[in-house]
Structure formats: structure tokens, C-alpha cells
C-alpha positions as semicolon CSV with decimal commas, in nm:
position;residue;x (nm);y (nm);z (nm)
1;M;2,109;12,587;9,298
2;S;2,319;12,873;9,340
3;K;2,358;13,093;8,985
4;I;2,737;13,139;8,910
5;V;2,833;13,385;8,710
6;V;3,139;13,294;8,511
7;I;3,336;13,615;8,335
8;G;3,588;13,486;8,033
9;G;3,503;13,165;7,840
10;G;3,879;13,052;7,801
11;V;3,970;12,716;7,902
12;I;4,033;12,798;8,255
13;G;3,624;12,960;8,242
14;L;3,530;12,664;8,051
15;S;3,683;12,377;8,219
16;T;3,569;12,563;8,600
17;A;3,251;12,601;8,439
18;W;3,218;12,226;8,406
19;E;3,311;12,090;8,748
20;L;3,047;12,338;8,897
21;R;2,819;12,181;8,694
22;V;2,945;11,856;8,743
23;R;2,834;11,958;9,131
24;G;2,524;12,047;9,040
25;A;2,553;12,432;8,999
26;D;2,353;12,696;8,781
27;V;2,617;12,854;8,592
28;L;2,614;13,102;8,294
29;V;2,942;13,209;8,079
30;L;2,984;13,556;7,995
31;D;3,275;13,617;7,691
32;A;3,330;13,958;7,512
33;R;3,407;13,798;7,234
34;T;3,333;13,436;7,143
35;A;3,404;13,166;7,420
36;G;3,717;12,956;7,359
37;M;3,873;13,157;7,058
38;A;4,165;13,338;7,244
39;A;4,499;13,229;7,380
40;S;4,340;12,942;7,495
41;A;4,279;12,795;7,132
42;V;4,636;12,919;7,002
43;N;4,889;12,767;7,195
44;A;5,149;12,427;7,219
45;G;4,858;12,232;7,383
46;W;5,120;12,110;7,641
47;V;5,013;11,927;7,966
48;S;5,307;11,923;8,132
49;P;5,353;11,994;8,477
50;A;5,691;11,931;8,490
51;M;5,764;12,258;8,364
52;A;5,615;12,415;8,638
53;G;5,851;12,687;8,686
54;P;5,744;13,026;8,752
55;V;5,868;13,266;8,420
56;P;6,087;13,488;8,632
57;A;6,400;13,245;8,776
58;P;6,734;13,294;8,888
59;G;6,965;13,438;8,647
60;L;6,674;13,564;8,405
61;V;6,734;13,983;8,449
62;R;7,101;13,914;8,311
63;T;6,946;13,726;8,037
64;S;6,687;13,899;7,973
65;M;6,924;14,241;7,928
66;K;7,078;14,047;7,683
67;W;6,719;13,980;7,451
68;M;6,600;14,323;7,508
69;M;6,907;14,385;7,236
70;D;6,790;14,133;6,979
71;P;6,447;14,157;6,836
72;E;6,437;13,777;6,756
73;S;6,503;13,663;7,128
74;P;6,252;13,483;7,299
75;L;6,155;13,733;7,540
76;Y;6,082;14,141;7,515
77;I;5,959;14,375;7,668
78;R;5,821;14,720;7,544
79;P;5,939;14,985;7,764
80;R;5,607;15,180;7,911
81;F;5,626;15,477;8,165
82;N;5,314;15,354;8,355
83;K;5,284;15,353;8,743
84;S;5,124;15,025;8,723
85;F;5,342;14,852;8,474
86;L;5,686;14,998;8,645
87;A;5,525;14,864;8,980
88;W;5,443;14,522;8,807
89;L;5,822;14,492;8,640
90;F;6,001;14,581;8,990
91;R;5,844;14,287;9,135
92;F;5,860;14,040;8,879
93;W;6,269;14,156;8,903
94;R;6,240;14,066;9,225
95;S;6,098;13,744;9,199
96;C;6,379;13,651;9,001
97;N;6,577;13,441;9,279
98;I;6,632;13,095;9,378
99;G;6,395;13,116;9,693
100;A;6,101;13,282;9,513
101;Y;6,173;13,045;9,210
102;Q;6,178;12,723;9,411
103;A;5,873;12,806;9,650
104;G;5,648;12,868;9,321
105;F;5,775;12,576;9,175
106;E;5,672;12,328;9,433
107;A;5,371;12,530;9,492
108;T;5,228;12,466;9,154
109;A;5,381;12,105;9,110
110;V;5,151;12,026;9,447
111;L;4,869;12,174;9,243
112;G;4,939;12,027;8,923
113;K;4,929;11,661;9,080
114;G;4,615;11,465;8,937
115;T;4,615;11,665;8,586
116;M;4,617;11,366;8,361
117;E;4,340;11,159;8,560
118;I;4,099;11,467;8,571
119;M;4,150;11,499;8,179
120;D;4,114;11,149;8,157
121;R;3,799;11,148;8,366
122;W;3,659;11,455;8,136
123;Q;3,643;11,231;7,820
124;Q;3,497;10,969;8,018
125;E;3,201;11,244;8,103
126;G;3,179;11,269;7,729
127;V;3,392;11,587;7,680
128;Q;3,582;11,515;7,322
129;F;3,897;11,667;7,237
130;E;4,221;11,538;7,069
131;M;4,474;11,419;7,332
132;H;4,844;11,235;7,265
133;D;5,050;11,089;7,560
134;F;5,367;11,062;7,337
135;G;5,546;11,253;7,607
136;L;5,742;11,563;7,570
137;L;6,145;11,576;7,396
138;Y;6,366;11,874;7,539
139;A;6,633;11,932;7,301
140;Y;6,955;12,119;7,333
141;R;7,247;12,224;7,183
142;D;7,372;12,369;7,500
143;R;7,560;12,071;7,645
144;V;7,617;12,256;8,021
145;A;7,283;12,400;7,985
146;M;7,103;12,021;7,943
147;E;7,293;11,909;8,211
148;T;7,229;12,160;8,436
149;D;6,819;12,093;8,389
150;L;6,867;11,738;8,409
151;E;6,972;11,794;8,791
152;A;6,726;12,029;8,830
153;F;6,481;11,771;8,734
154;Q;6,541;11,616;9,022
155;G;6,285;11,814;9,200
156;V;6,023;11,686;8,974
157;I;6,055;11,356;9,049
158;P;5,873;11,298;9,379
159;Y;5,563;11,455;9,213
160;G;5,506;11,109;8,955
161;Y;5,764;11,144;8,693
162;A;6,034;10,852;8,622
163;E;6,392;10,986;8,587
164;P;6,457;11,069;8,222
165;K;6,734;10,928;8,020
166;P;6,992;11,160;7,878
167;L;6,985;11,118;7,490
168;W;7,361;11,224;7,342
169;G;7,451;11,300;7,008
170;D;7,319;10,970;6,751
171;D;7,101;10,826;7,057
172;L;6,860;11,169;7,061
173;R;6,834;11,142;6,656
174;E;6,808;10,726;6,667
175;F;6,506;10,848;6,932
176;E;6,375;11,121;6,749
177;P;6,511;11,117;6,361
178;V;6,368;11,432;6,264
179;L;6,625;11,641;6,464
180;S;6,906;11,810;6,334
181;E;7,301;11,704;6,423
182;A;7,292;12,110;6,543
183;L;7,144;11,936;6,897
184;V;7,377;11,817;7,094
185;G;7,114;11,628;7,302
186;G;6,821;11,565;7,479
187;Y;6,586;11,363;7,744
188;H;6,226;11,262;7,717
189;V;5,987;11,312;7,960
190;K;5,706;11,055;7,889
191;E;5,497;11,146;8,146
192;E;5,385;11,414;7,959
193;R;5,076;11,454;7,728
194;T;4,945;11,683;7,408
195;V;4,627;11,812;7,333
196;Q;4,507;12,019;7,037
197;P;4,371;12,325;7,243
198;I;4,101;12,418;7,014
199;T;3,955;12,092;6,999
200;L;3,986;12,087;7,418
201;V;3,768;12,434;7,404
202;T;3,527;12,369;7,173
203;G;3,495;11,992;7,348
204;L;3,420;12,172;7,676
205;R;3,227;12,419;7,492
206;D;2,987;12,129;7,357
207;A;2,981;11,945;7,695
208;L;2,855;12,287;7,911
209;E;2,573;12,317;7,632
210;R;2,494;11,977;7,643
211;E;2,447;11,971;7,998
212;G;2,225;12,304;8,005
213;V;2,506;12,553;8,043
214;E;2,442;12,903;7,880
215;I;2,735;13,060;7,683
216;R;2,666;13,417;7,583
217;N;2,912;13,505;7,350
218;G;2,990;13,884;7,285
219;S;2,848;14,022;7,621
220;P;3,103;14,200;7,756
221;V;3,057;14,257;8,144
222;V;3,043;14,641;8,193
223;D;3,038;14,648;8,584
224;I;2,978;14,445;8,889
225;E;2,738;14,536;9,166
226;V;2,840;14,507;9,519
227;S;2,601;14,528;9,796
228;N;2,710;14,499;10,137
229;K;3,091;14,320;10,044
230;R;2,888;14,083;9,807
231;V;2,838;14,096;9,457
232;V;2,486;14,072;9,375
233;A;2,458;14,116;9,004
234;V;2,693;14,152;8,696
235;R;2,603;14,428;8,398
236;T;2,619;14,406;8,041
237;P;2,529;14,661;7,797
238;M;2,221;14,426;7,711
239;E;2,118;14,350;8,082
240;R;2,156;14,282;8,458
241;I;2,200;13,977;8,567
242;E;2,173;13,878;8,959
243;C;2,392;13,599;9,065
244;D;2,514;13,413;9,396
245;N;2,872;13,401;9,306
246;V;3,086;13,589;9,060
247;L;3,394;13,356;8,863
248;V;3,677;13,610;8,699
249;A;3,848;13,377;8,464
250;A;3,895;13,647;8,185
251;G;4,268;13,609;8,132
252;A;4,489;13,894;8,044
253;W;4,167;14,099;8,083
254;S;4,119;13,981;8,429
255;A;4,283;14,324;8,586
256;Q;3,976;14,545;8,528
257;F;3,716;14,311;8,649
258;G;3,918;14,367;8,966
259;K;3,869;14,692;8,983
260;M;3,507;14,693;8,955
261;V;3,524;14,544;9,307
262;G;3,803;14,754;9,416
263;A;4,051;14,478;9,429
264;K;4,374;14,482;9,271
265;L;4,491;14,207;9,027
266;P;4,783;14,294;8,892
267;I;4,786;14,095;8,565
268;E;4,950;14,165;8,241
269;A;4,952;14,029;7,862
270;G;5,196;13,821;7,783
271;K;5,212;13,783;7,424
272;G;5,297;13,428;7,258
273;Y;5,314;13,413;6,902
274;G;5,273;13,053;6,678
275;L;5,273;12,907;6,317
276;D;5,033;12,618;6,196
277;F;5,140;12,429;5,900
278;K;4,898;12,195;5,741
279;P;4,972;11,942;5,658
280;A;5,270;11,877;5,855
281;P;5,563;11,934;5,657
282;V;5,803;11,676;5,866
283;K;5,692;11,417;6,075
284;L;5,732;11,408;6,469
285;Q;5,662;11,130;6,708
286;R;5,612;11,355;6,944
287;S;5,613;11,719;7,095
288;I;5,980;11,889;7,119
289;Y;6,097;12,165;7,337
290;L;6,393;12,351;7,171
291;H;6,549;12,496;7,525
292;D;6,811;12,733;7,380
293;D;6,547;12,907;7,103
294;R;6,247;12,864;7,369
295;I;6,036;12,719;7,033
296;A;5,769;12,437;7,120
297;I;5,667;12,218;6,847
298;S;5,352;12,061;6,878
299;P;5,235;11,764;6,617
300;F;4,857;11,776;6,592
301;D;4,645;11,554;6,407
302;S;4,593;11,784;6,149
303;G;4,955;11,913;6,095
304;L;5,243;12,131;6,277
305;R;5,230;12,394;6,540
306;L;5,546;12,609;6,626
307;S;5,486;12,855;6,916
308;G;5,733;13,066;7,151
309;T;5,840;13,390;7,283
310;M;5,703;13,604;7,588
311;E;5,617;13,980;7,503
312;L;5,499;14,215;7,748
313;S;5,380;14,500;7,519
314;G;5,034;14,491;7,669
315;I;4,714;14,380;7,479
316;S;4,735;14,420;7,149
317;D;4,697;14,156;6,855
318;S;4,975;14,333;6,674
319;I;5,276;14,058;6,550
320;M;5,605;14,183;6,504
321;P;5,731;13,976;6,192
322;R;6,067;13,928;6,266
323;R;5,979;13,744;6,642
324;V;5,764;13,516;6,419
325;G;6,051;13,471;6,145
326;A;6,266;13,349;6,381
327;I;6,011;13,107;6,545
328;E;5,981;12,962;6,161
329;K;6,357;12,985;6,115
330;G;6,443;12,777;6,438
331;G;6,178;12,511;6,299
332;K;6,348;12,545;5,999
333;K;6,689;12,474;6,113
334;Y;6,662;12,203;6,382
335;L;6,390;11,949;6,192
336;K;6,602;11,798;5,902
337;G;6,350;11,740;5,576
338;F;6,179;12,085;5,690
339;P;6,154;12,252;5,331
340;E;6,273;12,609;5,290
341;D;5,978;12,701;5,081
342;A;5,714;12,571;5,356
343;K;5,482;12,885;5,483
344;P;5,230;12,852;5,762
345;V;4,867;12,829;5,637
346;H;4,817;13,058;5,988
347;T;4,979;13,296;6,208
348;W;4,864;13,339;6,568
349;V;4,892;13,602;6,819
350;G;4,784;13,481;7,227
351;M;4,766;13,703;7,541
352;R;4,897;13,511;7,804
353;P;4,780;13,652;8,160
354;M;5,103;13,704;8,374
355;A;5,138;13,803;8,730
356;P;5,466;13,953;8,854
357;D;5,555;13,634;9,054
358;G;5,498;13,422;8,814
359;L;5,220;13,237;8,993
360;P;4,809;13,182;8,896
361;V;4,623;13,418;9,107
362;L;4,349;13,182;9,238
363;G;4,096;13,255;9,525
364;V;3,828;13,461;9,664
365;V;3,901;13,831;9,584
366;P;3,996;14,038;9,841
367;G;3,722;14,260;10,011
368;V;3,439;14,061;9,845
369;T;3,274;13,767;9,995
370;N;3,125;13,547;9,702
371;A;3,354;13,680;9,378
372;T;3,641;13,432;9,296
373;V;3,942;13,504;9,032
374;A;4,089;13,208;8,828
375;S;4,409;13,372;8,586
376;G;4,755;13,457;8,559
377;H;4,842;13,097;8,471
378;A;5,125;13,244;8,207
379;M;5,203;12,946;7,995
380;L;5,093;12,692;8,201
381;G;4,675;12,740;8,100
382;V;4,613;12,423;7,966
383;T;4,867;12,273;8,176
384;L;4,662;12,378;8,490
385;A;4,317;12,406;8,343
386;A;4,207;12,044;8,488
387;V;4,345;12,091;8,857
388;T;4,227;12,434;8,863
389;A;3,884;12,389;8,785
390;V;3,879;12,124;9,018
391;Q;4,010;12,349;9,331
392;M;3,812;12,625;9,175
393;A;3,459;12,432;9,180
394;D;3,529;12,357;9,558
395;L;3,645;12,677;9,667
396;I;3,307;12,772;9,500
397;T;3,052;12,559;9,640
398;T;3,197;12,509;10,000
399;G;3,268;12,826;10,060
400;E;3,623;12,660;10,210
401;T;3,975;12,755;10,059
402;P;4,168;12,462;9,982
403;D;4,526;12,415;10,122
404;V;4,691;12,390;9,756
405;L;4,528;12,708;9,682
406;K;4,665;12,909;9,986
407;P;4,988;12,992;9,807
408;F;4,796;13,113;9,470
409;S;4,585;13,355;9,676
410;P;4,500;13,717;9,506
411;D;4,551;13,847;9,899
412;R;4,950;13,864;9,839
413;F;4,868;14,192;9,617
414;K;4,754;14,419;9,904
415;G;4,939;14,699;9,857
416;F;5,044;14,715;9,509
417;L;5,021;15,004;9,306
């Protein structure tokens, strides 16, 4: 069997390790900290291919300029006079057009097909995790925004979705009684699912270990040895590990591993915040997306999670209290019966890996024949983990790039600063 080293034990690395093991590969997972305990454990947990549009979108430049003046807004970009970041930001802005957005949406929607079936298979194979099929309710306080999004939803229908019925006023509150009168309407996408993300990564980790896959925590990769355009070994502070293939799935830290093999992987950290309330202060029947405030609300067996924001401020665990406060305030404003004095038992931060065009980076690392990368999933890490794992495992074990991965090739960054 080929010896494959997976760098990064987040949901993408663990998922792909599972699919590689299913195919008979000898897999070793290395994580600098604790596998599964970074952004992969602290997110909304939505499996939502309908939200496949890339972050850079038409109109975002104008909107983001307004948001930059508001410390409680859904998007914040900390000014950094760094050449690489400025080049990243310039390409991000250039991607905010209808052509790039539509192409990215279609490619990601095609990639996302089959997600639910793969996750069902995982559970049948013994991967244990909490998953709910109660759908996702999109709720709006802006009628025009809702009508615009409903029209745009037509583009999702060919990928296995039924056309959602608009719910206005009292119909919305009859469908989800906890929603306040400040919301004018919404629509329910019944095909979407919600997982408790920490149960997903621990379930994958436990299943891998049962199948004999070693996961080494506290094992940062400090160098990747390349000879004749092939990776021959990776080094940690403790040892040199020879291998036949390497997969870089290190999330927001992936760029540094590209540099080790001479490749440009322009991936920035997009920080997200979240708040966990245990027990749940209000009872929801399904996950809810407060569109205008970009707040995700996820009911889990153990409580309620509010999450949101996209903060481009580099890799940092620091928390901006006003941004966290805005998420809490939004939940209390739009969910009836949410006690004003309810406080989260845990406030967390996670680093989402962001490519400048908003698309995942999936494929063979340029210039190295046996190194691949799976990163840049932005806010779709849990959504696309299963399909990414299947396609990347096929690529690694066969040497052939599946057609569905070609729009996400790392080759698109050749010439990037």
C-alpha cells in the first residue's frame, strides 16, 4: 500500500483520510495541535450545497465599503500593508462580478452533488455523528432581498432541489413560531442538513483509529523534502517520515506548506465567531439563516449555536467583543422568548481558509507530482467535506484528476505574487 501523509486533521483532512483508508491506503494524519479541534469543530454545522456561491459576489465591493464603517457588520477587513495580502485582496475584488460568481457557483454546485449520500454511507460504515434533516429556513427583514434570492434560487433547482415556497408574515411564524415580527418573510430549503460539527470530526477520528490509521497530535510539519519533483519525506521537530504522497489539508495554514514545495497557495484566514448556549434558551424546529444580518442559528441536541461574520485579519485567536455582541444581539432580536439575560457558555473563533476567488483549492500542487492540496473551502468546509474527500481520494489513488475538480486546480494561481 502507498504511504500517504495528510497534513492537517480538520474535517477535510480527516474526511479524505477516511476515503483513502476505504480504498486501502496506508494513511498517517499529522496535526500541529489537536485533530478536529480548530475551525472544523466550531462552525454552524450546515451541510448546505444551496449556499454554494463564492464569497466574492456582485455588489459586495459597494456593500463591504459600507460595512467597513460598522464594527458590528458581517464583514471586516483589517488594513495590512503586505504585498501578498494586497495582491490577494485585489484579486478578491476583481472576482466580485457576475461572470466569476456564476462560474464559481456552478462549479461548486456540481462538486456538491452527492454530499448527503456520502454522509449517509459514512454512518453506515460506522462513522458516528449527530445529523439532522430538518432543512434550513432562510429568514428576511428585507422583502426585496428575499424576492431577489428566491429568483436566484432557480439556479439551484437543477442540482436536486425543489423550488421553495415563499412564506410571508404570519405564514412564516406559523411555520417557525419562534421568529419575531421584525422578519417579513422566508423560505424553507428542506434538502439541507445540519450536523453537530464536533461530533463529525470526533466520529471520523474514532473511525479512523479503529481502522488502524494513526493520528499524531502535536506534530507540526516543519519541512517537506522534494527530490526530482517528488516529495520523499516530511519532517516534524521529532522525526523524518518517508512517504509516497502528501495531502496538504491544513485549512488557513495551508499557504505555508505550499511554500515548502515552491508553490503559491494564496489562502488567507477568514475568521468567524460563534456563541454556544446550553441548554437552548429557545426551542427551534430547524436551522435558521438570518439573511440580512448574516447570522446562522443551529439547534443541536446539546443546545443552540449562533455564528457569523467574516473577518479578514490574519491568523489570530483574538476576539472583537462588539462583533460577538452583534451576533448575540441579532439572535435575541429575531427569536421570540430569547431571554435578555441569557449568556453563552462558550464563545469561540475559527479560521476559515479563503482563496481570493472564493473557491476551494483542490488538486495536484504545481511542480510536484505526488503532492496535493485540499483547502480554501471558506464557509463550505462541512458542506463540501464528503465530496472533497471522495474526489481527492480518487485523484491520489489513481493519479487522474476527476473532471469535477478541474475548476478548482491550484494551477490557477500561477503568477500570483
